[in-house]
C-alpha positions, 0 to 999 in steps of 0.5 A: 035635492038640495037646490044651493041657490044663493039667498041675498040677505040684503035683497031678500032674494034668492039669485035665479030667475026663469022665464015664465016656467018655475024651476024644480026648486021653485025659488027666485023671480018668475018673469014673463018677457025674455030679458036682455042680459043685462036684465037678467043680471039684474033679475038673477041678483047677479049685480055684484062686484067681486074683488081679490085681495092678498091673505094675511097671516098672523104671527105669534108675535102681533104682527101680520105677513102679508102674502104674496102668492095667496089671495081671496075673492069676496063679493063688495055688496055683502063682503061675502068671501067666495074662495080663499088660498087662491094663487096669485095668477087669477084673475077675476072676471066680473058677471058683467064682463062675463055676460058681456061676452056671451051677448058678443056670441049671441048678440044680433041673432034672431031668435036666442032667447036669455031663459035663466040665470042664477048663482050658487053657494054664496056667489061663487058660482054663476050660470045663464041659459040662452036658447037658440032658435029651431030645433034638432027633430028626430022623426015627425014629433020628436023636438030638440031644443038647442042652448047654449050655457055659460058658467063662471066661477069666483073661488079659484075653482074651474074655468069659465065655460060656455056649452052647446047643450041639446035638450030633449023636449018630451023629457027635458033630458040633456042630449049633451054628446061631444061628437067624434073629433067635435067639440060641444063647449069651450073652457077659459081659464082665469088668467089674464088672457081670459079676456082676449079668449072670451073674445074669440068664443063667438066662434062656438056659435059656428060651431054649434050650427055644424053640430046640430046639423051632424046630431040631427042626421046621426038621431035620426039615423039612430030612430031607424035602427033597431035594437034587441032587448038582449043587445040594449042591456049589453049596451047599457052595461058597456056603457056604465063600466066604472073600472077595467075590473067590470070590464074584465068581469062583463067580457069573461062571463062572471056577470055573478061577480058584479057588484049589486050597485052595478047590476042595479044601476043597468037595471035603472037604466034598462027599466028607464028605457022599457018604461018611461012614458018619454021612451014610448015614441015611435023614434024611441022605444026599440031603437038605437036613439032609445038605447042613448037615450036611456043612458043621458036620460037615467042621470037626468031623470032618474038617479039622485044627487045630493045637490043641484050643482052636484047633478049638472056637474056630473051631466056637464063633464063628470060621470054622467057626461062620461057615461053619455059620451061612451054611450053615444060611441057605442051607438055610433059604432052600433050603426055601422057594425050591429052586434059586433060593436058590443062585443067586450073586447 
């Protein structure tokens, strides 16, 4: 898997740091003490400024036209272009601004620790994670750490995103569930009002506290609900359905017409549920919590992605997130209704 971590030619370092443990790509700086956000910016090589300038269009006559509706962004330290054809309403939010607003969310809260930060590509995408105190506890021994994750972009795409991301300790599996009628993230567009909206983002910390309590209760309830192997396979099929055509084939019992890609994917999730060492806990194997963890764990630990960036996007707000959300809803229904919740209506 490609890492896509930015390499700074001037400092001859990769723009990434983590505390104590190496990341899977073995790049960047490993530090022993948890830093402040200002120190994190330095360690991760994010101490650069980004500017936005109008695009210039050369004409055959040799004259240049300066655009009033098309812009590009670049780093001032190495003049690397981060994005072009950017609209006039796009506003740059500097790394220091984004991180200082993150400080306003977690500042003064005991036990919150900055654990990783870095940049992807030429520095067009930046991120930081902060570990929250305490755990979500499932049963006696299954612990889920709580993180806040901030990411921002300088290339005119995406939003500033601040997300609550629970991570299961035993397998580093992201159990990223946007609960029904709840939110687990805040997205802020890069416009002139971005600064004001970021100031309101501290409300997410209160949301995470509420989510933690509710998720702990849900996961513990699911850990006490048994699910048979046939029911598990059906839940996985329902969760992994990519379109109505596949759903209809499952509903009408035409499984022999399913594509080998879908069938193999379902088998991989089922095998993970049945054989992965991380699924052998009393709270996991053969339980509804284990069924949910099998779907989320497939995207985190089994499925191959071209780059770390594509994996992050899939898990946080792409296909992996959508399939995990479907699995969450199916498990919630199964806990209330039993096998009838898995009928292909």
